[in-house]
MARBA-3410 file (N, C-alpha, C, O; in Angstrom, 1 decimal):
110
70.9,114.1,101.9,72.1,113.5,102.5,73.3,114.4,102.4,74.1,114.5,103.3 ~ 73.5,114.9,101.2,74.7,115.7,101.0,74.6,117.1,101.6,75.6,117.7,102.2 ~ 73.4,117.7,101.6,73.2,119.0,102.3,73.5,118.9,103.7,73.1,117.9,104.4 ~ 74.2,119.9,104.2,74.6,119.9,105.7,75.8,119.0,106.0,76.2,119.0,107.2 ~ 76.3,118.3,105.0,77.5,117.5,105.3,78.7,118.5,105.5,79.0,119.2,104.5
79.4,118.4,106.6,80.5,119.4,106.8,81.7,119.1,105.9,82.0,117.9,105.7 ~ 82.3,120.1,105.4,83.5,119.9,104.7,84.6,119.6,105.8,84.7,120.3,106.8 ~ 85.4,118.6,105.5,86.5,118.3,106.4,87.6,117.7,105.6,87.4,117.0,104.6 ~ 88.8,117.9,106.2,90.0,117.3,105.6,89.9,115.8,105.9,89.8,115.4,107.0 ~ 90.1,115.0,104.8,89.9,113.6,105.0,91.3,112.9,104.9,92.1,113.1,104.0
91.6,112.0,105.9,92.8,111.2,105.8,92.4,109.8,105.3,91.8,109.0,106.1 ~ 92.6,109.6,104.1,92.1,108.3,103.5,92.8,107.1,104.1,92.2,105.9,103.9 ~ 93.9,107.2,104.7,94.5,106.1,105.3,94.1,105.8,106.8,94.6,104.8,107.4 ~ 93.3,106.7,107.3,93.0,106.5,108.7,92.1,105.2,108.9,91.4,104.8,108.0 ~ 92.2,104.7,110.0,91.4,103.5,110.4,90.3,104.1,111.3,90.6,104.7,112.4
89.0,103.8,111.0,87.9,104.3,111.8,87.7,103.3,113.0,88.1,102.1,112.8 ~ 87.1,103.7,114.1,86.8,102.8,115.2,85.9,101.7,114.7,85.2,101.8,113.7 ~ 86.0,100.5,115.3,85.2,99.3,115.0,83.8,99.6,114.7,83.2,99.2,113.8 ~ 83.2,100.4,115.6,81.7,100.7,115.5,81.4,101.6,114.3,80.2,101.7,113.9 ~ 82.4,102.2,113.7,82.2,103.0,112.5,82.6,102.3,111.2,82.5,102.8,110.1
83.1,101.1,111.4,83.5,100.3,110.2,82.3,99.9,109.3,81.2,99.9,109.8 ~ 82.7,99.5,108.1,81.6,99.0,107.2,81.5,97.5,107.3,82.5,96.8,107.1 ~ 80.3,97.0,107.6,80.1,95.6,107.8,79.3,95.1,106.6,78.2,95.6,106.3 ~ 79.9,94.2,105.9,79.2,93.7,104.7,78.2,92.6,105.0,78.4,91.7,105.8 ~ 77.0,92.7,104.3,75.9,91.7,104.5,75.5,91.2,103.1,75.7,91.9,102.1
75.0,90.1,103.1,74.3,89.5,101.8,72.9,90.1,101.7,72.5,90.4,100.6 ~ 72.2,90.2,102.9,70.9,90.7,103.0,70.7,91.1,104.5,71.6,90.8,105.3 ~ 69.6,91.7,104.8,69.3,92.0,106.2,69.3,90.8,107.0,68.7,89.7,106.7 ~ 70.1,90.8,108.1,70.2,89.7,109.0,71.2,88.6,108.5,71.3,87.6,109.1 ~ 71.9,88.9,107.4,72.8,87.9,106.8,74.2,88.5,106.7,74.7,88.7,105.5
74.9,88.7,107.8,76.3,89.2,107.7,77.3,88.2,107.0,77.1,87.0,107.1 ~ 78.2,88.8,106.3,79.2,88.0,105.6,80.5,87.8,106.5,81.4,87.0,106.1 ~ 80.6,88.5,107.6,81.8,88.4,108.4,83.0,89.2,107.8,84.1,89.0,108.2 ~ 82.7,90.1,106.9,83.7,90.9,106.3,83.5,92.4,106.7,82.4,92.9,106.8 ~ 84.6,93.0,107.1,84.6,94.4,107.6,85.6,95.2,107.0,86.7,94.8,106.6
85.3,96.5,106.8,86.3,97.5,106.3,86.4,98.7,107.3,85.3,99.3,107.6 ~ 87.6,99.0,107.7,87.7,100.1,108.6,88.5,101.3,108.0,88.8,102.3,108.7 ~ 88.7,101.2,106.7,89.4,102.3,106.0,89.1,102.2,104.5,88.6,101.2,104.1 ~ 89.5,103.3,103.8,89.3,103.2,102.3,90.1,102.0,101.8,89.5,101.3,100.9 ~ 91.3,101.8,102.2,92.1,100.8,101.6,91.5,99.4,101.9,91.4,98.5,101.0
91.0,99.2,103.1,90.3,97.9,103.4,89.0,97.8,102.6,88.7,96.7,102.1 ~ 88.3,98.8,102.4,87.1,98.8,101.6,87.4,98.4,100.2,86.8,97.6,99.6 ~ 88.4,99.1,99.6,88.8,98.8,98.3,89.3,97.3,98.1,88.9,96.7,97.1 ~ 89.9,96.8,99.1,90.3,95.4,99.1,89.1,94.4,99.2,89.0,93.4,98.5 ~ 88.2,94.7,100.1,87.1,93.9,100.3,86.1,93.8,99.1,85.6,92.7,98.8
85.9,94.9,98.4,84.9,94.8,97.3,85.4,94.0,96.1,84.7,93.7,95.2 ~ 86.7,93.7,96.1,87.3,92.8,95.1,86.8,91.4,95.2,86.8,90.6,94.2 ~ 86.5,91.0,96.4,86.2,89.6,96.6,84.8,89.3,97.3,84.4,88.1,97.3 ~ 84.2,90.3,97.7,82.9,90.2,98.4,81.9,89.7,97.3,82.0,90.0,96.1 ~ 81.0,88.8,97.7,79.9,88.3,96.8,79.2,89.5,96.1,78.8,90.5,96.8
79.1,89.4,94.8,78.5,90.6,94.1,77.0,90.9,94.6,76.6,92.0,94.5 ~ 76.3,89.9,95.1,75.0,90.2,95.6,75.0,91.1,96.8,74.1,91.9,97.0 ~ 76.1,91.1,97.6,76.3,92.0,98.7,76.5,93.4,98.2,76.0,94.4,98.7 ~ 77.3,93.6,97.1,77.5,94.9,96.5,76.2,95.5,96.1,76.0,96.7,96.3 ~ 75.4,94.7,95.4,74.1,95.2,94.9,73.2,95.6,96.1,72.6,96.6,96.1
73.2,94.7,97.1,72.4,95.0,98.3,72.7,96.3,98.9,71.9,97.2,99.2 ~ 74.0,96.6,99.2,74.5,97.8,99.8,74.3,99.0,99.0,74.0,100.1,99.5 ~ 74.6,98.9,97.7,74.4,100.1,96.8,73.0,100.5,96.7,72.7,101.7,96.8 ~ 72.1,99.6,96.6,70.6,99.9,96.5,70.1,100.6,97.8,69.2,101.4,97.7 ~ 70.7,100.2,98.9,70.2,100.7,100.2,71.0,102.0,100.6,70.7,102.6,101.6
71.9,102.5,99.7,72.8,103.6,100.0,73.7,103.4,101.2,74.2,104.4,101.8 ~ 74.0,102.2,101.5,74.9,101.9,102.6,76.3,102.4,102.3,77.0,103.0,103.2 ~ 76.8,102.2,101.1,78.1,102.7,100.8,78.2,104.2,100.9,79.1,104.8,101.5 ~ 77.2,104.9,100.3,77.1,106.4,100.3,77.1,106.9,101.8,77.7,107.8,102.1 ~ 76.3,106.2,102.6,76.2,106.6,104.0,77.5,106.5,104.7,77.8,107.3,105.6
78.2,105.4,104.4,79.5,105.2,105.1,80.5,106.2,104.7,81.2,106.8,105.5 ~ 80.6,106.5,103.4,81.5,107.6,102.9,81.0,109.0,103.4,81.9,109.8,103.6 ~ 79.7,109.2,103.6,79.3,110.4,104.2,79.8,110.6,105.6,80.2,111.6,106.0 ~ 79.8,109.5,106.3,80.3,109.5,107.7,81.8,109.9,107.7,82.3,110.5,108.6 ~ 82.5,109.5,106.6,83.9,109.8,106.5,84.0,111.3,106.1,85.1,111.9,106.2
83.0,111.9,105.5,83.0,113.3,105.1,83.4,113.5,103.6,84.0,114.5,103.3 ~ 83.3,112.4,102.8,83.7,112.5,101.5,82.6,112.7,100.5,81.9,111.8,100.1 ~ 82.4,113.9,100.0,81.3,114.3,99.1,81.5,113.7,97.7,80.6,113.2,97.1 ~ 82.7,113.9,97.1,82.9,113.4,95.7,82.5,112.0,95.4,81.9,111.7,94.4 ~ 82.9,111.1,96.3,82.6,109.7,96.1,81.1,109.4,96.2,80.5,108.5,95.5
80.4,110.2,97.1,78.9,110.0,97.2,78.2,110.3,95.9,77.3,109.6,95.5 ~ 78.7,111.4,95.3,78.1,111.7,94.0,78.3,110.6,92.9,77.4,110.3,92.2 ~ 79.5,110.1,92.9,79.8,109.0,91.9,79.0,107.8,92.2,78.5,107.1,91.3 ~ 78.8,107.5,93.5,78.0,106.3,93.9,76.5,106.5,93.5,75.9,105.5,93.1 ~ 76.0,107.7,93.6,74.7,108.0,93.3,74.5,107.7,91.8,73.5,107.2,91.3
75.4,108.2,91.0,75.4,108.0,89.5,75.5,106.5,89.2,74.7,106.0,88.4 ~ 76.3,105.7,89.9,76.5,104.3,89.7,75.1,103.6,90.0,74.7,102.7,89.3 ~ 74.5,104.0,91.1,73.2,103.4,91.5,72.2,103.6,90.4,71.4,102.6,90.1 ~ 72.2,104.7,89.8,71.2,105.0,88.7,71.4,104.1,87.5,70.5,103.9,86.7 ~ 72.7,103.6,87.3,73.0,102.8,86.1,72.4,101.4,86.3,72.3,100.6,85.3
72.0,101.0,87.5,71.4,99.7,87.8,72.2,98.5,87.3,71.7,97.6,86.8 ~ 73.5,98.6,87.6,74.4,97.5,87.2,74.3,96.3,88.1,73.9,96.5,89.3 ~ 74.6,95.2,87.7,74.5,93.9,88.5,75.8,93.2,88.4,76.6,93.4,87.4 ~ 76.1,92.3,89.3,77.1,91.3,89.3,78.5,91.9,89.1,78.9,92.9,89.7 ~ 79.3,91.3,88.2,80.7,91.7,88.0,80.8,93.0,87.3,81.8,93.7,87.5
79.8,93.4,86.6,79.9,94.8,86.0,79.8,95.8,87.1,80.5,96.8,87.0 ~ 78.9,95.6,88.0,78.9,96.5,89.2,80.2,96.5,89.9,80.7,97.6,90.3 ~ 80.7,95.4,90.2,82.0,95.3,90.9,83.1,96.1,90.2,83.8,96.8,90.9 ~ 83.2,95.9,88.9,84.3,96.6,88.2,84.1,98.1,88.3,85.1,98.8,88.5 ~ 82.9,98.6,88.1,82.6,100.0,88.2,82.9,100.5,89.6,83.5,101.6,89.8
82.5,99.8,90.6,82.7,100.2,92.0,84.1,100.2,92.4,84.6,101.2,93.0 ~ 84.9,99.2,91.9,86.3,99.2,92.2,87.0,100.4,91.5,87.8,101.1,92.1 ~ 86.6,100.7,90.3,87.2,101.9,89.6,86.9,103.2,90.4,87.8,104.0,90.5 ~ 85.7,103.4,90.8,85.3,104.6,91.6,86.1,104.7,92.9,86.7,105.7,93.2 ~ 86.2,103.6,93.6,86.8,103.6,95.0,88.3,103.8,94.8,88.9,104.6,95.5
88.9,103.1,93.9,90.4,103.2,93.7,90.8,104.5,93.1,91.8,105.1,93.5 ~ 90.0,105.1,92.2,90.3,106.4,91.7,90.2,107.5,92.8,91.1,108.3,92.9 ~ 89.2,107.4,93.6,89.1,108.4,94.7,90.2,108.2,95.7,90.7,109.2,96.2 ~ 90.5,107.0,96.0,91.6,106.7,97.0,92.9,107.3,96.4,93.7,107.9,97.2 ~ 93.2,107.1,95.2,94.4,107.6,94.5,94.4,109.1,94.6,95.4,109.7,94.9
93.3,109.8,94.3,93.2,111.2,94.4,93.5,111.7,95.8,94.2,112.7,96.0 ~ 92.9,111.1,96.8,93.1,111.5,98.1,94.5,111.3,98.6,95.0,112.1,99.4 ~ 95.2,110.3,98.1,96.6,110.1,98.5,97.5,111.1,98.0,98.6,111.4,98.5 ~ 97.1,111.8,96.8,97.9,112.8,96.2,97.8,114.1,96.9,98.7,115.0,96.7 ~ 96.8,114.3,97.7,96.6,115.6,98.4,97.5,115.8,99.6,97.5,116.8,100.3
END
């Protein structure tokens, strides 16, 4: 997934088109009706999304694939490490929030 990913300047505050937004699901065929169209929206949504949705998307690499679409390699590596830790519930949420907010902060400083 990372190989062949083009390097590009990332605007963390940009809003992606609706069709490129991240749509949260509880499971296949079970949408939650929550959507993120930017880093900031994603960071806000993961604070309140059902933890089972976070587990579902992390295990399927949905988060990594969405950030790959944005062209962000560093967060993909961190998500891969997080997936290997096999965290669940609120522990997963805390770690995911830390990763996303840290990366967003770094990008805002550039």
